[in-house]
N, C-alpha and C positions, 0 to 999 in steps of 0.2 A: 570689832568689825562694824564699820559705819553703815548707815542706812542709805546707801546709794548704789546704783548698778555699777558693776565692775566693767561693763562694756563701754567703749568709746561712743560718742555721738556718731551715728552713721555718716559715711563720707558724703553722700548726696545732700544731707542737711547742712553739713559744714560748707559744702560748695555753694549752697544757696545763700549763706551769709556772706561769703566772699563776693558773689555776684552783686549782692545788694550794696556792699561797700563800694565796689567799683562803679556802680550805677549812681552813687551819691547819697545813699541812705545812711548818712552820718550826722544828721541834724535832729533837732527836737521833733517829736511827733505830738499829736494831740494827746492830752493826758489820759484819755480813756483807752488809748491804743490805736494803732493804725486800722483803717477801715478794712484793709486786706486781712489782717489777723482776726478782727472781730467777725468778719464774714466766714472765715475758716472755722472759728469756734462755733458759730451758729450752725454751720453745716455739720460739724462733728457731733454736736448735741442732738441734732435730728437723726443723723445716721446711726449713732451708737445707742441712744437712749430714747428715741422718739419724742424728744422735747423740742418745742418750737419757741425760739427766742429771736427777737430782732436785735440788730447791732446796738440799738440804744438801750437794750437791757443787759448788755455785757460790758465789763470793764477789764482791761488787762492790768495785771499787777506784777510786782517784782517777786514772782514765785507765789505758790498757794499760801505760804505762811503770811505774806503781806496782806493777802485778801482776808484771811481770818482775823488777823490783828486789827486791820482797819475797820472791818465790819463791827467788831466788838467796840472799837473806839468811837464809831459813829452812832452807836445805839445804846450803850450801857450808861446808866446813872448809878451813883453810889448805892450799894446794897442790892442792885439787880442780881438775880441768880441765873447761873448758867449750868444746865444739867450736862454732866460729862460721864458717860458710861466708862467704867474701868474694867480691863486695862485700857488706857488711853495713850495717845501720843503725848510725850512728856511736856510739850509746850502749851497744851491747852489750858491747864489751870493757871500757869504763870501769866499767860496772855490775858486771861480774865482778870486776874489780880492787878495787872499793870493798867487795866482800863477801869479800875474802881469797882469791878463786879465781884461777886461771891461765887466761887466754883462749888458746885454741889456734886460730889462724886457718888456714882451709883455702881457698887461692885457687881460685876457680872461673872459668876463663878464658872469654873471650867466645866462643871456638870451641866450648865445651860449653854454650853458652846461659846462662852465669853460674849454672849449677846444679851442686850437689854430685853426684859420681858415687859409686856404691857402693864401688868400689875405694878411692877416697880416704877414705871413711868408715871402711872396714875397717882401713886402714893407720894411721889416726889414733887409734883407740881404744886406750887403755892401762888399766892397773889403777886409775889415778887419774881416769879419765873419769867425770864426774858427769852432765853434760847435753849434749845437742845442741840448738841453737836453729835453727829453720827459719822463715823469713819468706816467705810466698807468698800473693799477689803481693808482689814484693820492692820495698822501698825500699833502693837507688836504681835498680835495673835494670828493674823491671817483669816480671821472669821469674816464670813460674808452673809449679809442678810438676804433671805429669799423674798420673793414678791409677797408671799403669804405672811411672812413675819413683818414686812413693811406695812402691809394692809392692817394688821392687828395693832401696830403702833399708831398708825394713822387714825384709827377709830378712837383712840384715846385723845390724840391731838385735836381732832375735830370737835371734841367737847370742850376744848380750851383754846378759844380763838386768839388769845393774846400771846400765845407761845409761838415764837419763831423757830425755824429749823435751819441749821447749817449742815450741809452734807459735804464732807471732805472725801472727794472721789479720786484722789491722786493715784491710788493703786488699781484703778478700775480695770485695766487690761491685763493685770498680772493675776490670773486665776488659773487653776489647774484642771478644770473639768471641761474646758473647751466651750462653755456656755457664755452667753452675754450677761454681763453684770446688770441686774435689775436696778433701776433708780427709783427712789421713793416717789418722785413725782409721776413716774410712769404708771404707778398703781394707785396713787392718791393725788390726782390733778387738783383736787379741791384745796390743797395746801400751797399751790403755786404762788399766791400773792404774799406768802410769808415764809418762803423758803429761798435760801441762797445756796446755789450749787457751785462748789469751788473745785477747781482742778488745775492742771498745769501739764507741762511737757517733761518735767524732771524725771519721773520714774519710767514712764512708758518709752520715752525716746532717749534715755540716758543723757539728759540735758540739764543735770542738776546745777552746773555752774553758769548756765545761761540766764537763770532767774526770770523765767517767764511763766506766769500763772494767770488765772482769771477767775472772775465771779460772774455768775448769771443769776438775775433775780428781778424783783419788782422794780419798775423804773424809778420810783422815789428813793429807794435805797441805793440804787446805782448812782443816781445824781449826788446823793450825800457822800458816797465813797469817792466820786470824782472830785468833789469839792475838797474833801480831806486830803486826798492823795496829791492833788495839784499844788497844795501848800506844804507837802512833806517830801514824798519820794519824787514827785513829778512823773514824767513818762519813763517807760522801760526803754532799753537801748533799741535803736532803730534796726541795726543788723540782727539782733536777737529776735525781734518781732518778725522780721522777714524769714528767718530760719524756722521759727515756730509755725508760721503759716504754711511754709513748704512741708514741714513734718506732718501737719494735720491733713493737708490735701494730698500728700504723696503716697507712694507705695507703702503699705502697712505689713507686708509679708514677713519682714524681719522680726516683728513683735512676737508672732507665734513661734518663731525659731528660738528667740530668747526665752520665752515662757517655757518651752520644752526643756531647755537647759536648766532653768530654775527648778522645774519639776524633778529632773534627775537628781539634782543636788538635794532637794527636799527629801526625796525618798531615801537616798543613801545615808544622808546625815541623820534623819529621824530614826532609821533602822539601827544605825550605830549607837546613837545615844540611848535608845530604848534597851539596848543590850548591857548598859552600864547599871549595876545595882545602885538603887537610890535615886535614879533619874527616870522620868516618865515624860514622853513628848507626844502631845496630841498632834495629829497630822493637820497642818493648816490648809485651808482651801485656796488661799491666795497670798499676795504680797511676797516678800522674800526674807521672812524671818521664821524662826522656830521659838515658841514660848515654852520653855522647858520647866516642868514641875520638879523642883529639887527638895520637896518636903522630906524625902527619904535621907537627906544628908543633914538635916537640922538636928542638932544634939550630938553629932559625932565629933571626934577630937582629931586635930591635926597632929602631925608628927612632933611638933614642939609643945603639944599639950593644950593648945587653945581649943575652945569649944565653938562650933559653928552655931551661933544663936539665931541667925536669920539669913535671908537670901543675900543681903549685903555682905555678910561674912563669907558665904559660899563664893560669891563673885571675887572677892579679894583673895581668897585662898586659891582659886583657879588661876588668877593672874600671877600670884607669887609662885605657886608650885608648878603650874603647867605652862605659864606664859601665854595664856589664852584670855583675850579680852571679851567679856560679855557684859550685859547690863542687868542689874538687879531688878526684879519685878516690882520692888517698892518704888522705883522711879516711874513706873507706869500705873501705880495705884492698886496693884493686886499682888500679894505674896502668898506662898514662897515660890517664886519662879525666877528664871533669868531668860533674857532675850539673846538669841544668837542669830546673826545675819548670815544668810546663805549666798550673799552677793560676792562670792569669791570662788576660786577654782575648787574642783573636787579634791585635788591634791592638798590644798590648804585645809579644806574642811575635814578630810579624813585624818590628816596629821594633827589637827586640833582636837578631834575626837579621841585619838589615841592618847594624846597628852592629858586630856580630861580623865580618861579611863585610868591612866596611871596615877594621877593625883588622887582620884577617888579611892583607888585600891590601897593607898597609903593611910587612909583615915582609919581610926579605931573606934570602938564602941558601937552603939546602935542608935537609930533614930528615936527621937522623942515624939514624933508625930505618927 
């Protein structure tokens, strides 16, 4: 199950792109993005997170992924370290490596809510530490940092002025308690001149294929990103930028409706998985994934006599025996778990859970964990 909404981009947003095309928005834009979109992003940052940015401190990118990769490319030198709490989005370590950096993975156990602790952060920082990447709500766990947790991490970072922070906020509006997602900079404005806030329209507005993201940060870093991107990606599509500006400025009521549907899926799927012996699912606070603890299956034997030695074996067994595609926790830096996306219908989810239950029931032996 893939990591994108199963909803279509709302009709009004699609219509905005059509209007832009008919109005002649089919040419190059400035590499930083249209003024219209950057103004919409600035307004969104103020409205949703109480963050004040000028349009000169914002750059539009080909999705949030491009913003992350380009920021690493513009700042890393060989041997520079990037702190990555695990579980992490699978691309973070590889993007660091591709830009000659060294990923430093910080395991965040289920018992600590899959979130980084201040003592872990303090112990991991060295003279080579260049970045800390924080993703909240998280892919794959759905964990969300509270304002107090951000404040505690910020107290550590304030003692280390050379460490920059990258916040991946792409799941910002997909949370299940109805509250506003706190931003690190809202509770720690002292970090503003070394923080890059990254987001996009992919998840909130079901616009994954439009490839529109952005980064907001200190002017000198934004200028460096513009220089790099102008010689690589260039500008994002003009109609896509027009659609993204409309999305940010327009009616937001459908977002709450979608989140309500995700919550129903989360509740029913987690309940069903927790009823399967050997599986344990912590209830995520946001995003649209379940990160399922499968320790109770490790060491058990399949009908053909193979032993499930790790979560990768569990995932392959579920694919072969149940026809259910999930992703091993090892891909996200923390085992033994697997990630299951709830961005599909209740019928698909319940059918998948039934097939998982049947496959687990056919295992023999007992867990070694």
